[in-house]
N, C-alpha and C positions, 0 to 999 in steps of 0.2 A: 598208721598212727592210732593211738588209743588215749582215752582220758580217764582220770580218776580224781574225784574230789576237786574238780575245777581246774586241775593242772593238765597240761598236754604232754604226753610222753611219746618218744620216738623209738621204734624198733628198727635197728639198722639191718639192711639186707646183706647177704653174703657179698664178698668183694674180692677184687683182684684184677690184674691187668688183662687176664683172659676172660673176665666176666663170668666166672663160674665154671668154665670148661676144664676143670682140673682132673676129671675122671678119665679123660681121653689120654692114652699114652702119647708121650712127646717123641715123635720121630726126629731124626737128624734134620730132615728138610723142614719140619714144622718149627724146630728150634731156631733154625736160621731165619725163617720167615718171621717168627715172633721177635727176634732180635732187630730185624729191619723195621718192623712196625713200632716197637718201643723206642728205638733211637729216632725215628722220624717224628714221633709225637714229642719226644723230649726236645729235639731241635726246634720244633715249632714253638714250644713253650719258651725256650731260651731266646729265640728270635724276638718274641714279644717283650722280653726283658733286656734287650741289647743296650738300652739307654743307661742301664745301671752299671756300676763299677765292674770292669772286667779284668782288673789287675789281680793276679794271683799273689797272695801274701802267705807268710809262714803260718799265720793263724788259721788258714784254711786246711792245714795238714794234720790237725789233731786226731782225726779219725782214720787217716790213711796209713795202711800197713804195707811193708815192702818185703817180698821174698826174693832175695838175690839169686838163690839157687834155681827157683822156678821162673825167674824174671817176670814177676807180676806184681801189681799193686791192687789192693782192694780196700774198700771203705768198710771199716769195722764198726758196726752199730749194734748194741744189744737188742735181742729179741727180733732180729731180722734174718739171721742165717749164719754169720761168721762163727758163732759159738760152736756150731756143728762142723763147719768147714775148716776151722783152724787146726783141730787135731789131725784131720786127714792131710792137710798141707804139711804138718810136722812129720807125719809118717812118710810122705812122698819125698820130703827134703832129706830125710835120713837114709834113703836108699842109695846104694853105691852108684857113682857116676859111671855110665858106660865107658868102656875103654876108648872107643873112638872119639869120645867127647873130651878126653883129657889131653889138652894141648901142651900144657906146661905143668909138670908135677910140682915145681917149686913155687908156683903162683899161690898167693894167699887164698885160703878157703872163703867161700861166700859168708858174709856176716849172718848171724841169726836174724830171724824176722824182727823188724823194728819199725818205728814210726818214720814216715817220710821226712818229718821235721828234723830228724837226726842228721840229715845230709845238708851240705851247703847248697845255695840256690843254683849254682852251676850244675851240680850233680842232680839236683831235683829236676831241672829241665831235661837233662839227658835221660833220666829214668822215665819221666812222663812221655818222652818222645819215642822210647824204644821198648818199654815193658808193656805187657798186656794189662789193661786196667779193667777191673770188674766192680760193678755196683750191684749190691743186693737190695731188693725192694720188698716192702710188705705194707699192706693197708695200715694207715696210722692208727686206726681204732683197734685193730688186732694187736699192734705193738703195745698200746696202752693196756689192753686186756691181759696180754702175756706178762707184762711187768707187774700188773696188779695181782694176778694169780700167783706169781712166784714170790712176790715180796710183801704184799700188804693185805692180801685176802685174810679176813678174820680180824684184822686190826682196825679197819674202817670200811665204810661202804664204798662201792665203786664211784658213786657220785662225789663223795668226799675226796676220793683219790684223784678224780679228774680235776676238781677245783684246785687241789694242792699242786698237781702237775702243771696246770696252766699258770698257776701263781709262782712256779719255779721254786717251790719250797720243799718238795718231798724227795726228789730224785736228781741224780746228776743229769746234766743237759742231754746227754746221749740217749737217755731213755724216752724222752718226749719231744725233743726238737724235730722239726720237719727234716726229712732226708735231703731236700733241696738245699737246706742250710748246712747240715752236717757234712754232706758229701760233695757239695759244690759241683753238680753235674753240668752247670753252664760254663764253668771255668776249666773243668777237667773233662776231656773227651773220652768217656768210657767206651771200651771195645765191646763189652758184654754187660747186659742188664739182666740179672737173674731173679726170677720171682720166687718168693719164699715157698709158696704153695706147690711149686714144681721143682723144688731145690734138688732133690736126688736125681731126677731125670736130666735136668738142665746142666748140672755140674758135670755129670758123666759125659755128655756131649761136648761141653766146653773143654774139658781136659783132653779128650781125644782129639779135638780140633787143634789144641795147642801142641799136640804131640807128646803129652805126658803119658808115659806107660803105653805108648802106641802098640796095639796088639796084645797088651797085657791086661791084667785085672785091676780095675780101679777100686780102691776101698769104698765100701758102701757107707753112706752117711746115715746118721740117725734120721728116722722118719720125721718130717716136720710136724709141728703140733696140728691137731685138728682145728678147723675153723672155730675160733673161740666165740665169734659173734653169735653163733647158733646156740650157745650155752645159756643165754638169757641175761648176761650181765648188763646189757644196754637196754633191756626192756623197760626199766624204771628210771631211765635218764630223762630228766625234764627237757622239753624242747629248747628252752633258752640255753641250757648247758650244751646240748647237741649242736645248736647253731654256733656257739662260741668255739666249739671244737672244729667245726667245719671251716670257720674263718681262719682259725689258727693254722690248719693244715691245707688251706686252699691251694698252696703251691704244689704239694704232693698230689692232691687230687687232679690238678691240671697236668702236671708233668708226666704222670704215670697212668693216667686213665683209670684210676680207682673209682669204683661205683660210690655214689654218695646218696644219702637219704632223699627220696623224691620230694618229700615235704619241704626240704631246704634248697632244692634246685632252683 
């Protein structure tokens, strides 16, 4: 923490589910271990919230996208990872189907990727029971910084942007709502939880485990953004504003083990 003219400011530390160990290559074994740890932590968070409503409603599907061809469901949230992931999925979906997989040539082709809410509730249940479900996660403060840098930098200060975002007046909800609200991980049992900082490595392990292009080359994703927290946007954020952000995102901090400012712990 530092102070200036009587105000208290907070500089946020680097953050992520692996607590900064992003320079270490992710082996397949470490990928599986990370998945177990993330899901265990998420289950513990959800268990604490088991008294809340656990009925899945169509309103919970707004961020869920379905690829029938690849038989997967993922939560699409801006500034988290799917913007890089979706072009790769499109390329994979357009590859010819292996001859051995073509059972009935007269059967209808899989539909283009679309929202889960497009389907009736019976089909939704079948999809969630049988498709691979993927959740992308990113530190909430880095999500805000990414949205600010791409959309509002130069138009207002980061502090003003944060006030507007928390007041729900500047951006669509998907840019600032907590992931636990947008993606409903306590209602939808995700098979994989992919960290934005490890996006390229983890997606490659994930697709190979799913059997996508087994033995072949998986298209390379664009490298994820560098950690924006280190660029100084948050260094002049007043402590009361930082505390409000922490309260707003406390579910994400708890569910995904993101680091939080020690002064607010």
